[in-house]
N, C-alpha and C positions, 0 to 999 in steps of 0.2 A: 856438557860434556869435558867442561874447561877439569870442573873437577874430577872427570875420567883421565883425560889427558897428564892432568898431575901425578894419578893413582899409578901410567901406567909409567911415568917417568921414573918415580920410586921404586917399582915392583921389577924395571929391565924390561916388561913388553908384556906382549900377549901371546895367547895359544890362537890354534888355528881352531873352529870351530868344531871341525870332527875331534879332537885331542878334550875336547871343554864344552860340552854343546849345554845349549840351553833347557834347561826342563823347566822352569816357572815354576818351581819349588825349593823350598829354603831343603839344601840333603845334610846338614850338619855340619856346616862349615867352607870355607875354600879348599880347595883343592888343587890351585896354582902348581902348577909343574915346570921349575924354573928350564930346567932341561930339555922343555919344550916351546918354548919364547917361538915364534914364527914372524914377529914385527918388534919393532918399536920405536915409542916414540922419542925423537929426536930432539924437534920443539916445537911450540904452539901460539899463537896470539888471538889476541880480539880484534875485530872488526869493526869499524866504524859502524853504525846505526844507519849511516844515510844511504840510501839506495845506490844512488852513482858511485859510493866507495866500494858498496857492498859488490857490487857489477865489476869493479875495476878487478877488486880482489879475486872476483872471480875467473876472469879472463886470465891474471896472473898465476895464482895457484891453482888454479881448476878446483874441484869440489871443497865444496865448503858446509862444515860440519855450523845444525841453525839447530833451535829451541824452536818449537810449535805447540801452540793450544792444539789437539789432534780430536776435539772435538767431531767437526764438520770432514774429517778424516773420512771415518768410520761410517759414514752415509756416501760417498763419493764415487761416481761412476765414468764421469765425463764432464770436458769442459772445465771454464777457467773459475773457478771458486772463489766468490767473491762477498761470500755473506755480511749482509748490513750491520750483525752485532756478533763479534765473537770473543772470550774472553784472551787476558793475554797471559794469564797464569801457563808459563811453560809446562807442558805433563808427557814431550816426546821427543826424542831427536828425529834427525833426519839429517841428509844431504841434502845441498844443495847442488844442482847440477847443471844451471841455464836460466837464458829470461829469453821472453819475444814482446813483443810491441805491440803486438793486437789479437788477441785468442776471444773468442766468443767465451763471454760469462752470460749463462742463462740466465740467471736473478737478476741480473740487470738488462737481457735483452741489446747489448750493444757489444764492442769487441774491446778488450782493456788490457792494459799490461802486464807481463804476467811472469813469475817465477817459474820456475819447472825443479821440480820438487823429488827425486830420490827415496822410496819408503824398501821399510824392511818387511814387509808384510807379501813379497810374495806376486810372482807376476799374472797372477792371476783377479789382482787387486786392483782399483783403478783403472790407467790406461796402460795396461803391461807391467803395472809396480811404482808407473810414477802420478806426479799431483797436481795440477797446475792452480795455483791461487794467487790472487791479485797483488799488483809491487804495486810497492812508494807509498800505503798509509798502514803500516805494519799492521796489519789483515791477521789475527791469533797471535801474533807476537810476531812474524818467521821473521823480523829484520832485527827483533830487541838482541838474540844471543847469538852471534854468528861467529865461525872462531876458525882458524886455517891452523893446520895442522904438517909438522914436517916429521914423516915416518922412515923409518929403513926395516930392508925385509932382513931377516935375518939366515 
């Protein structure tokens, strides 16, 4: 996400999705139109990997961007995801929006502390578009690339 924030600082901002929709294919290069900028990045910073610091930043600044290994997100249907083995190769960006102290983790057969993540795959995925993953052990790399951004609406 920090690479994207750096690009947004240099380019001046980003367009609304309606003006520059995601197509999933290469359509002959960038079609960015500066006259349609809807928001820009004023500043961003990287947050410590310590889960208590991440939680404090979340409370202070609101949603945080995080990188995650999304392998277990693809089959998620509910509860707290606590896979025993999950690589830390980050391949997906999501928003960290909250946390809890005791959510049921089916694979562990007990309550575990967790992060609440908002995903971009729509409300029909996960728990109304949200994913809960164990907190405190950097499971799937969720605590290894956390950042906060100050955005400005234009």
